[in-house]
C-alpha positions as CSV (number, residue, x, y, z in Angstrom):
1,M,0.0,0.0,0.0
2,L,2.7,2.4,1.0
3,I,4.7,1.7,-2.1
4,N,1.9,2.4,-4.4
5,D,1.1,5.7,-2.7
6,V,2.3,8.6,-4.9
7,A,2.6,12.3,-3.4
8,A,0.3,15.0,-4.9
9,P,2.0,17.6,-7.2
10,K,2.8,21.2,-5.7
11,A,2.0,24.7,-7.3
12,P,5.0,26.1,-9.1
13,L,6.9,28.6,-6.9
14,P,8.0,31.1,-9.6
15,A,4.5,32.4,-10.3
16,F,3.7,33.1,-6.7
17,A,6.9,34.9,-6.2
18,I,6.3,37.1,-9.1
19,S,2.8,38.1,-7.9
20,C,4.2,39.0,-4.5
21,W,6.9,41.2,-6.0
22,L,4.3,42.9,-8.1
23,L,2.2,43.7,-5.1
24,V,5.2,45.0,-3.2
25,L,6.2,47.2,-6.2
26,M,2.7,48.6,-6.5
27,G,2.6,49.5,-2.8
28,F,6.0,51.1,-3.0
29,S,4.9,53.2,-6.1
30,Q,1.8,54.4,-4.2
31,L,3.9,55.4,-1.2
32,L,6.3,57.2,-3.5
33,V,3.5,59.1,-5.2
34,A,1.9,60.0,-1.9
35,G,5.3,61.2,-0.6
36,M,5.9,63.4,-3.6
37,A,2.4,64.9,-3.3
38,L,3.0,65.6,0.4
39,V,6.3,67.3,-0.3
40,A,4.7,69.5,-3.0
41,R,1.9,70.5,-0.7
42,L,4.3,71.5,2.0
43,E,6.4,73.6,-0.4
44,S,3.3,75.5,-1.6
45,S,2.1,76.3,1.9
46,S,5.5,77.8,2.8
47,E,5.3,80.6,0.1
48,S,4.3,84.1,1.6
49,K,1.3,85.9,0.2
50,I,0.9,89.8,0.2
51,V,-2.6,91.1,0.6
52,I,-3.2,94.9,0.0
53,K,-5.9,96.4,2.1
54,E,-6.9,100.0,2.7
55,V,-7.2,101.0,6.3
56,V,-8.8,104.3,7.3
57,K,-7.2,106.1,10.2
58,Y,-8.9,108.9,12.0
59,V,-6.4,111.6,13.2
60,Q,-7.4,113.5,16.3
61,P,-6.4,117.2,16.6
62,R,-4.2,116.4,19.6
63,D,-2.2,114.2,17.3
64,L,-1.4,117.1,15.0
65,L,-0.5,119.4,17.9
66,A,1.6,116.9,19.8
67,P,5.2,117.9,19.9
68,K,7.6,115.7,18.1
69,E,11.0,114.6,19.4
70,A,13.8,116.8,18.2
71,P,16.2,115.1,15.7
72,D,19.7,114.3,16.7
73,H,21.1,116.6,14.0
74,P,19.9,120.2,13.1
75,V,17.5,120.4,10.2
76,R,18.4,123.1,7.7
77,F,15.6,124.8,5.7
78,S,16.2,126.9,2.5
79,L,14.6,130.3,2.8
80,P,12.4,131.5,0.0
81,P,13.7,134.4,-2.1
82,P,12.7,137.9,-0.9
83,I,9.5,139.3,-2.3
84,D,11.3,142.2,-4.0
85,S,13.3,139.8,-6.1
86,Q,10.2,138.0,-7.3
87,P,8.9,139.7,-10.5
88,L,5.3,140.8,-10.1
89,P,2.9,140.2,-13.0
90,A,2.4,143.4,-15.0
91,P,-1.1,144.8,-14.5
92,T,-3.3,144.8,-17.5
93,P,-3.4,148.3,-18.9
94,V,-6.8,150.1,-19.1
95,N,-7.1,151.9,-22.4
96,T,-9.2,154.8,-23.3
97,P,-12.2,153.7,-25.5
98,Q,-12.1,154.8,-29.1
99,I,-14.8,157.0,-30.4
100,A,-17.0,154.9,-32.7
101,D,-18.3,157.7,-34.9
102,P,-15.4,159.2,-37.0
103,I,-17.2,162.6,-37.2
104,S,-17.4,162.8,-33.4
105,E,-13.8,161.8,-33.2
106,R,-12.7,164.7,-35.4
107,L,-14.9,167.1,-33.5
108,V,-13.4,166.1,-30.2
109,K,-9.9,166.6,-31.5
110,E,-10.8,170.0,-32.9
111,A,-12.4,170.9,-29.6
112,R,-9.3,169.9,-27.6
113,T,-7.1,171.9,-29.9
114,A,-9.4,175.0,-29.4
115,R,-9.4,174.5,-25.6
116,V,-5.6,174.4,-25.4
117,A,-5.5,177.5,-27.6
118,G,-7.8,179.3,-25.2
119,D,-10.8,179.4,-27.5
120,N,-13.4,178.0,-25.1
121,M,-16.5,179.0,-27.1
122,Q,-15.2,177.2,-30.2
123,A,-14.4,174.1,-28.1
124,I,-18.0,174.1,-26.6
125,V,-19.6,174.4,-30.1
126,K,-17.5,171.4,-31.4
127,L,-18.3,169.3,-28.3
128,E,-22.0,170.0,-28.3
129,E,-22.1,168.9,-32.0
130,A,-20.2,165.7,-31.1
131,L,-22.6,165.1,-28.2
132,T,-25.6,165.0,-30.5
133,K,-23.9,162.4,-32.7
134,S,-22.4,160.3,-29.8
135,P,-24.6,161.0,-26.7
136,E,-23.1,158.2,-24.6
137,D,-19.4,158.5,-25.6
138,P,-17.2,159.0,-22.5
139,N,-14.6,161.0,-24.4
140,V,-17.2,163.7,-25.3
141,H,-18.5,164.0,-21.7
142,Y,-15.0,164.1,-20.3
143,E,-13.9,166.9,-22.7
144,L,-17.1,168.8,-21.8
145,G,-16.1,168.5,-18.2
146,L,-12.6,169.8,-18.8
147,I,-13.8,172.9,-20.8
148,H,-16.4,173.8,-18.2
149,E,-13.8,173.4,-15.4
150,Q,-11.5,175.7,-17.3
151,M,-14.3,178.3,-17.6
152,G,-15.1,178.0,-13.9
153,V,-18.5,176.5,-14.4
154,F,-17.9,173.8,-11.8
155,D,-21.5,172.5,-11.4
156,K,-21.7,171.6,-15.1
157,A,-18.2,170.2,-15.0
158,S,-19.1,168.0,-12.1
159,A,-22.2,166.7,-13.9
160,Y,-20.1,165.7,-16.9
161,F,-17.4,164.0,-14.8
162,E,-20.1,162.1,-12.8
163,K,-21.6,160.9,-16.1
164,V,-18.2,159.4,-17.1
165,F,-17.7,158.0,-13.6
166,K,-21.1,156.1,-13.7
167,M,-20.0,154.4,-16.9
168,G,-17.4,152.4,-14.9
169,V,-14.2,150.9,-16.2
170,S,-16.0,148.8,-18.7
171,G,-17.6,151.8,-20.3
172,A,-15.1,154.6,-19.8
173,G,-11.8,152.7,-19.6
174,S,-9.0,155.0,-18.2
175,L,-11.4,158.0,-18.2
176,Y,-13.2,156.4,-15.3
177,E,-10.2,156.8,-13.0
178,A,-9.5,160.4,-14.3
179,A,-13.2,161.4,-13.7
180,A,-13.0,159.8,-10.2
181,A,-9.9,161.9,-9.4
182,K,-11.7,165.1,-10.6
183,L,-14.7,164.3,-8.3
184,R,-12.5,163.3,-5.4
185,D,-9.9,166.2,-5.5
186,G,-12.2,169.0,-6.6
187,Y,-11.3,171.7,-9.0
188,I,-8.8,174.5,-9.2
189,P,-9.6,177.1,-6.5
190,E,-10.4,180.6,-7.4
191,T,-7.4,182.7,-8.0
192,A,-6.3,185.2,-5.3
193,V,-5.6,187.9,-7.9
194,G,-7.5,191.0,-6.8
195,K,-7.5,190.1,-3.2
196,L,-3.9,191.3,-2.5
197,S,-1.6,193.8,-4.1
198,L,1.6,195.8,-3.4
199,G,1.3,199.5,-2.5
200,R,3.8,202.2,-3.3
201,V,7.2,201.1,-2.1
202,R,9.2,203.8,-0.3
203,I,13.0,203.8,-0.4
204,F,15.3,205.5,2.2
205,N,19.0,205.7,1.7
206,D,21.7,206.5,4.2
207,P,25.1,206.0,2.6
208,Q,26.9,207.5,5.6
209,N,25.7,204.8,8.1
210,E,28.5,203.5,10.3
211,A,27.5,199.9,9.6
212,G,27.7,200.4,5.9
213,K,25.6,201.7,3.0
214,L,22.1,201.5,4.5
215,T,18.9,201.2,2.4
216,I,15.4,200.7,4.0
217,L,12.4,199.6,2.0
218,T,8.9,200.1,3.3
219,I,6.6,197.7,1.3
220,P,2.8,198.1,1.8
221,V,0.7,195.0,1.2
222,Q,-2.9,196.0,0.5
223,K,-6.0,193.7,1.0
224,A,-9.4,194.0,-0.6
225,P,-12.3,194.5,1.7
226,D,-14.1,191.4,3.1
227,E,-11.4,189.1,2.0
228,G,-10.2,186.4,4.4
229,I,-6.4,186.1,4.3
230,D,-4.3,183.3,5.8
231,I,-1.2,185.2,6.9
232,N,0.8,181.9,6.9
233,E,0.3,181.7,3.1
234,L,1.4,185.3,2.5
235,R,5.0,185.8,1.3
236,V,6.9,188.9,0.0
237,E,10.2,188.3,-1.8
238,V,12.7,191.0,-2.5
239,L,15.6,190.8,-5.0
240,F,18.3,193.4,-4.4
241,F,20.6,194.7,-7.1
242,N,23.9,196.5,-6.6
243,R,25.9,198.7,-9.0
244,T,29.7,198.7,-9.2
245,N,31.8,201.8,-9.9
246,R,32.5,200.0,-13.2
247,G,28.9,200.3,-14.2
248,D,27.9,196.6,-13.7
249,I,24.5,195.7,-12.3
250,I,24.8,192.6,-10.1
251,E,22.1,190.8,-8.1
252,L,22.8,190.1,-4.5
253,E,24.5,186.7,-4.2
254,D,23.2,184.0,-2.0
255,V,26.3,184.1,0.2
256,N,25.5,187.7,1.1
257,K,21.9,187.2,2.0
258,S,22.8,188.3,5.5
259,W,22.9,191.9,4.2
260,A,19.1,192.0,4.1
261,T,16.7,191.5,7.1
262,D,12.9,191.9,7.1
263,K,10.3,192.7,9.7
264,W,6.5,193.3,9.7
265,V,5.9,196.7,11.3
266,S,2.7,195.6,13.1
267,E,1.9,192.2,14.4
268,P,-0.5,190.5,14.8
269,F,-2.1,191.6,11.5
270,D,-5.4,193.4,11.8
271,W,-5.5,195.0,8.3
272,V,-6.6,198.4,9.7
273,G,-7.1,200.5,6.6
274,G,-6.7,197.4,4.5
275,E,-2.9,197.5,4.6
276,E,0.1,195.9,6.4
277,T,3.7,197.1,6.0
278,L,6.9,195.1,5.6
279,R,10.2,196.8,6.3
280,M,13.3,195.5,4.6
281,T,16.7,196.7,5.9
282,Y,19.6,196.3,3.5
283,V,23.2,197.1,4.4
284,I,26.2,196.9,2.2
285,P,29.2,196.4,4.6
286,P,32.4,198.4,4.1
287,Q,34.8,196.8,1.6
288,D,38.5,196.6,1.9
289,Q,40.7,198.0,-0.9
290,Q,41.6,194.5,-2.2
291,A,37.9,193.6,-2.6
292,E,37.2,196.9,-4.3
293,H,40.1,196.4,-6.6
294,L,38.8,192.9,-7.6
295,F,35.1,193.4,-7.7
296,G,34.6,197.1,-7.7
297,E,32.9,199.3,-5.2
298,Y,29.3,198.4,-4.5
299,S,26.4,200.8,-4.2
300,Y,22.7,200.2,-4.0
301,Y,21.0,200.2,-7.4
302,G,17.4,198.9,-7.0
303,Q,15.1,196.0,-6.1
304,V,12.3,193.8,-7.5
305,V,9.5,193.1,-5.1
306,K,7.2,190.0,-5.6
307,L,4.0,189.3,-3.7
308,F,3.0,185.6,-3.3
309,Y,-0.2,184.1,-1.8
310,K,-0.5,180.3,-1.6
311,G,2.3,179.9,-4.0
312,E,0.7,182.1,-6.6
313,I,2.4,185.3,-7.7
314,L,-0.1,188.2,-7.4
315,D,2.0,191.4,-8.0
316,V,5.5,192.5,-9.0
317,Q,7.1,195.9,-8.7
318,A,10.6,196.7,-9.9
319,W,12.7,199.8,-9.5
320,P,14.3,200.9,-11.7
321,R,11.8,199.4,-14.1
322,D,14.5,197.9,-16.3
323,L,15.1,195.3,-13.6
324,I,11.9,193.6,-14.5
325,A,13.7,192.2,-17.6
326,K,16.3,190.5,-15.4
327,I,13.8,188.2,-13.6
328,P,11.5,185.5,-15.0
329,N,7.7,186.0,-14.9
330,G,8.0,189.6,-14.2
331,N,5.0,191.6,-15.4
332,S,5.5,194.7,-13.3
333,S,2.5,196.8,-12.4
334,N,4.4,199.8,-11.1
335,P,1.6,202.3,-11.1
336,L,3.9,204.9,-9.6
337,P,7.6,205.1,-9.0
338,P,8.7,204.6,-5.4
339,E,9.4,207.5,-3.1
340,Y,13.1,208.0,-3.0
341,Q,15.2,209.8,-0.3
342,D,18.9,210.0,0.2
343,T,18.6,210.4,4.0
344,L,16.4,209.1,6.7
345,P,14.1,211.5,8.5
346,P,15.7,212.9,11.6
347,D,12.9,211.6,13.8
348,F,13.0,208.1,12.3
349,D,12.1,205.4,14.8
350,P,12.7,201.8,13.6
351,S,9.9,200.5,15.9
352,V,7.2,202.5,14.2
353,P,6.1,203.0,10.5
354,L,7.9,205.6,8.4
355,L,5.4,208.3,8.9
356,P,5.8,211.9,10.0
357,A,5.7,212.3,13.8
358,L,2.4,213.7,15.1
359,P,2.6,217.2,16.3
360,S,2.5,217.5,20.1
361,N,-0.3,219.6,21.5
């Protein structure tokens, strides 16, 4: 029985082994893939991401006023250039508007020429004709204001200037500012001619005076009735002329102004009789022989008297009359020659006017 028993055949070992190795290889491949995925995931999670987000911060006033810490080193600031060195923009010039009507333009030019020449009536005729053609032109109204101001009709002049002023800069241009100045500053005041004048100048000579050759002028200043005079605006100017023994006529030099002194006889002014008197004392000091040899011997020749009020010359008198040609603006009135004496009155008192003494009772 035992001999006849044959053992059962076994499965081949190589096929099983191959299957096992395949399973191991597949497992290892899955582990490798899983490891690589894990490594890639870890690397992507380690990268930094930047997120931009606006954040609104409210600043309290105390934050602005809070002092800051001083820096360790000084901070230097560059100063701006001075204002004077910075060029200012040029102002836009305001022009005078052109006259639209050519006929009116010609009439205004002709009127201006007539006004300057002193023909006021011709100027008014031209301007009135221009006004009918250009009733709203500022040039016509301004010229009418000037001509009426020159004639002394200030109410009409003011009305014309006010008309130009109401047109404004847009309508009158530069004439607006000119009209405004006329209305602001007023007009030329009435002249003082006829309010004051010079009376008859009296001349007293005393060539034997110890101090030198003495000449005293008594200059009356006469005032019209009911005229208010500001004495601070009154001025009398006297130009003295000397004659040399060579025949030369020489005006008193500035360096010798001390030769002449002036004094009002009565102060304060009361204009009793409508007159106040100015006394001018003129002394030519003795000359030495050397000065006489160089310049000649001086003697008194004459004078030119000017009367001013508020800077306006009202009257001029010259004696001798040829002296009027030696000064500018010298239209001498000289109704009568001055009274002329070689010696002073024996009872002359410098503190009183040069009038005869009253007889004693």
